[in-house]
N, C-alpha and C positions, 0 to 999 in steps of 0.2 A: 671031135675032141677040141680042135682049134676053135670051133664055133662056140662051144660051151665056155671055154676060157675067155673068149672075147666078151660074152654076156656077163660073166662074173666080174671082169675088169670094169665094164661100164657101170655095173651095179655098185661096186666098191667106190668108184669115183663119185657117183651121185650121192651116196651116203656121206662120204667125206665132205663134199661141198656143202650139204645141208647142215651137218654138224658144225662145220666151220662158221657158217653164218650165225648159228645160235650162240656159239662161244663168243663171237665178237660182240653180240648184243649184251651178253652177261658181263663181259669184261668192261664195257663202257659204264656199267652201273657203279664202278669203283673210281671213276674220275673224281678228283677233288674240285675241279673247276669245269663245269659242263660246257663253258664257252671255249675251252682249250682243246676239246676233242677233235678228231679228224673229220667229223661230220655232225649233223644235228638230227639225223633220222632216229637216233636212240632216245630223244627227249620225250617222245610220246609215252614211253613205258616207265618214265621216272618223274611224274608230276610233282611229288613231294620234294625230292632232291632238287629239282629244277627251281622251284619256288624258293627253297632255302638258299640255294646258291645265288639266285637273283637278288634276294634281300641282302646277302652278305656283300656282294659286289657293289650294290647301290650304296650301302653304308660306307664301304671303303672309299668310293668316289666322293661322297659327301665329306668324310673326314679329311681326305687329302685336299679338297678345295678349301675347307675351313682353315686348315693349318697354313696353307700357302698364302692365304689372304689375311691371316691373323684374325680370323673371325670365329666366334663361338655360336653365332646365330645361323644355323644352317638354312633357315627359311630364306635368307637373302639369296641363296643359291638358286632358289626356285622362282625368284621374281622375274616377271616378264619385263620387256623393254617399256611397255606402256605403263606399268606400275612404277618403274623407276622415273619416267618422265613426269608422272603425276606427283611423285614426292618432290622432285626438283622444282616444279612449279609452286608447290606449297611453301617451299623455303624462300622463294623470291619475295622481296619486300618493297615492291613498287619501283618508281623511277630512280635513275642514278642520283647520287647525292650532289649537292651544289659544288663542293670542293673535291673534285674527282680527277685522278690522273688521266682518266680516259678523255678528258677535254684537251689533252696535249699530245703532240706527236714527237717523234724522234728529231724532227727539224727544229725543235725549240732550242734557241741558242743558249749555251751555258752562260750563266750570270757571272760577273766578275767577283772574285774572292780575294782574301788577303790573310796572311799570317805574319807575325813579326819574326825577325831573325832571332835565333835563340839567345837568351841572356841568363844571368844568374837567377833571375826571378823564377825561372823554370825549375831550378834545383831545390826550391823550398818544398818541404812537405806541406800537406794541407793544414796541419796543426800549426806549423811555423808561419805560414802565410796568414792564417786567421789571427794570430797574435799581432802581426804587422798591420792587418786591416783594422782590428779593434783599436789599436794604438792611434791610428790615423783618425778614426771617428772621434775618439776622446780628445785629441788635440784640437779638433774643430768644434768641440762642445756639442757633438751630435749624439743623441740618445741611441742606445742599442735596444731593440725591441725586446730581447730576452731578459733585459734587466728591469722591464716594466711589469707591473702586476695587472692582469686582466683575467677575470673569472668568466666572462661571457663568451669570448671568442674561442673557436676550436683550436686556434694556434696563435702564438704571440707574434708571428710574422705578418707583415703587411701583404695583402693580396692584390693581384694574383702572384702566386709563386711560379716562376718560369724555370723549369729545369733544363739546363743546357748540356746535360750529359750526352756523350756520344753513345750510339748503340753498343750494347754489351757492356754498359757501365751502370747497371742497376736502374735503368729507366722504369721498368715495371715494378721493381722493388720499391722505388720512391713513390710511384703512384699508389701502390698498396699502402704504404706507410701513412700518407696524408689522408687517404680514404678511410683508413682505420681510425684516424684522429678526428674524423667528422667533417673533413673538407671535401667539397665536391671536386673530384679529381678525374682527369681524363688522360689516357695513354694512347698516343698515335692518332686516333680519330675521335671527333665529337659526332653528335648526331647530325651535324651538317656536312660532315666529310673530313677529309684528311687535314690535320692541323698544319702541316708544313705548307700545303697549297694555300690554305686560308691565310697564313702569315705572309707568304710570298706576295699574294695578290694585294693584300692590305698594305704591305710596304711599298709596292709599286704605285699604289693609289694614294699614298700618304694618309692612310687610315690607321687607327689603333691596331696593333698586331693581331688580336683575336676578335676583331669586330666581325659580327655575324657568325661566329663559331664559339661564342663565349657562354652559352647556356646549355643546360642538360635537363631535359624534361623527364620527370619520374612521377608516376601515378597522377598525371594531369597537372603537375606543378612544375614550372620552369625555375630551375635553380641556377644561380650565377656560378660559373666554373671558377674555382679558386686555385687549382693546381693543374699544370699541364707538363707532360714529359714525352720523350720520343717525338720531338716536333720537327725533325728533319726528314728528308727523303732523298733518295739517290736517283730518282727520276727515270725517264724524263717526266716532269721537270725536276731538276736537282736544286734543293734549297735548304740551307742551314743558317738560321739567324746569327749564329756565332761565327760563321765563316764568311758568308757572302756580304759584300759591301752594303752598308745601310741597315743591316738586320739588328745589330745591337743598338745603334743610334735610334732606331724606331722604338725600341723598348724604353729607352731612357726618355725619349721625347713624349710619348703618350702615357707611359706609366712611370713617372719619375720617382714615385715612392713605393714601387713594387719590390719584390724580392727575387733575386737570382740565386738559384741553387746549382751547385756543381758537385757531383760525386766523382772523384778521381780514382785511378787504380794504377798499378804498375803498368807502364806503357808496353813493355815486352809481353807481359801476360795478356794484355788487351789485344795486341796484334795476333797472338796465337789463338785467341778466342774468335776474333772477328773474321779471320781468314776462313773459318769453318762455317761462317754464317751466310749461306747462299752465295750470291754473286755480288755482295755489297762492295768489296774492294775493287772488283772488276768494273763496276759501274762508277765508282769514285774516279777511276782513271779514265774510262772511255766516255762517260756521260757528263760527269761533273768537271772533269779535267783537273783533278786535284794533284796531278803529277807536274803541274806548272807548264804544260805544253801549249796553252791556248791564249793566255791573256798578256803575253809579252813581258815587258820590263817589270810590271807590277809584281809578278810572281817568278821572276827570273831566278831568284835565289833558290826557290824550291825546285824549279826545273833542273838547275845545275846539280842540286843535291840528289835528285832522283836519277839523273844520268850517271853521276859519279858512284852512286851506290847501286848500280845495276845488278851486282852480284849479291847484294844484301838488302833486299827490300824490307826485311823486318826492321832494320835500323831506320830506314826512311820513314816508315809509318809510325814507329815509336817517336821519332823526332816530330813528326806531324802532330801526333797526339799531345805531346808535351807543349808544343808551340800553341796549340789550341787552348790549353790550360793557361798558358802565359798571357795570351791575348785577352782572355776574360779577366784575369787578375789585373792587368794594366787598365782595362776599361773601368772596372768598379772602383779603382783607386782614384780615377779622374772624375767619375760621376758619383759624388759623395751622398746624394740623396737616396740612392738605391741602397737596399739592404742586401748583404751578400752572406751566404752560408756555403762553406766548402768542407766536405769530410772525405776521408779516404776509405775505400771499400775494404781494404785489408786491415784497417785499424781495428783491433779487438774492442776498442772503446767507441766505435762508431755509433752504436745504439744510444749510449749514454750522452754523447755529444749532440746527437739529433734531438734527444729529449730536452737537453739544456737549451738549445737554440730555438726549438719549435714549441715546446710545451706539450708535445705529444708523447705518450709513454713509449719507452724503448721496446716494450713487448710488441709494439706494432711493426717492428722490423721483421720482415719475412724473407725467406729465400724463395725467389720467384723464377719461373722457367717459361719464357716465351716460346712460341712455336708448338707444333703438335707432337713431335717425336718423343719428348719426355713422358707425356701422358701414355703413349703406347707402350713404352718400355716398363713403366712402373704401375700402370693401372690406377694412377692417382685420380682423384676427383676434382682437384683444384690446381690452378697454376702456381699458387703460393702456399707455403707451409712454414711452420715454425722452424728455426734453424736446427738441423740435425733430426728432423722428424718428417721425412718425405711422405709418409702415409697419413699425416694429419692426426696423430693420436694424442698429442699434447693439447692442453687447454690454451686457446688463443682468444683474443678479444672477439666478441660476437660480430662486431662490424667488420673484422678481418675475414671471418668465415663467410660473410654475405657478399664478398666481392664478386664472385662468379654470378650470383643472382643479379647484381646490378648490371653486369656486362650484358645481360639479356635485353636490357632497355636501350643499349646502344644500337644505332643503326649499323648495317654491315660495314666493315672496315674496307677502305680502299687499299688492299694489301699489295705489297710489292712482289709477293710470291716467294720470299726468302723464308726458309724454314730452319729451325734449330738443329744443330748437328752435335751438340754436346749437352752435358747434364745440368749446367747451371747458367745463370745469366751473366756470369763473369766472363 
């Protein structure tokens, strides 16, 4: 009897074990993710479900990668390193440009600079100062270009027009404006390299400021550059014609009948914009020594100001900005053969004033956005657009629309690596 019970017990255990194995296989068929199961021995009995799950997981990985990198082209996910290197080589455009920051090291000694002590001249608005400037020209029986008639030239102003705006003060907007008006215009770099380096080397060699960087070749034809902007750089080397000693004097000496353009803006707003622009203010202090810490008595006033305003750097840089405007105003009042145009960015009549002074239609005034981030946020196709029309839906002059195409003819820029951190150029 005991023997029979033992046999039955063994038989029941065997049957239970076999049924349990089959039930486990059946249960695995209902997993939603076959990769999450306790094993993979069940996959052989579910080839259709496996293929479907594999496609789903692969799609999810691709979508996650595309979202993370803000890409819609999933093919980039599958590019090999060799393919990436091949594309990188195709983008290279030959040897370094002549005027290249790579020619300089951090050991390059900061050049001497100067700004005047603040005076009442700083407090004048752009419109008020232009009234003062025009009155001075008339007292000296000197003609104003915008009061002359000229149907042949793209602008009434004598060329070249040299824009001395600080960064984040409509440098790209002004380049676009003159380009739209038919003037060969360059922003930051010419096809020969960085404008700031070209102007610095020419000043030190007593050559005309844009000697050897004053032409722009397009479709096999070399055109004389008529307008330049964003001509400074924070280095190394650091150089701004309107700040460093000898820069303005070089312009007056070699281009005594040229035009100086300055677009001003509220100094506090400018500082709040510029401090978001990469490392520019940091370089102004550490490389350019614009805190007055390097050149002794010549800039002692500014060093004292920087030290006493240690808790309010915004006021220091606002004063610095206003003193820069004051220095240029004082200079053009002394060098009467130069033509000077100054407008204020916040002035609602800025476009009308520019048209009056330059002869270029006010419709050529665009809102421009340097740097790559704005493009990524808006999916815009151009750096510049009509005011209030970031997607470029309004009608604008044809030459304004072609600005991006012209940029393709420029050689690669010697970029400082600073990127835009806000939505406008202001």
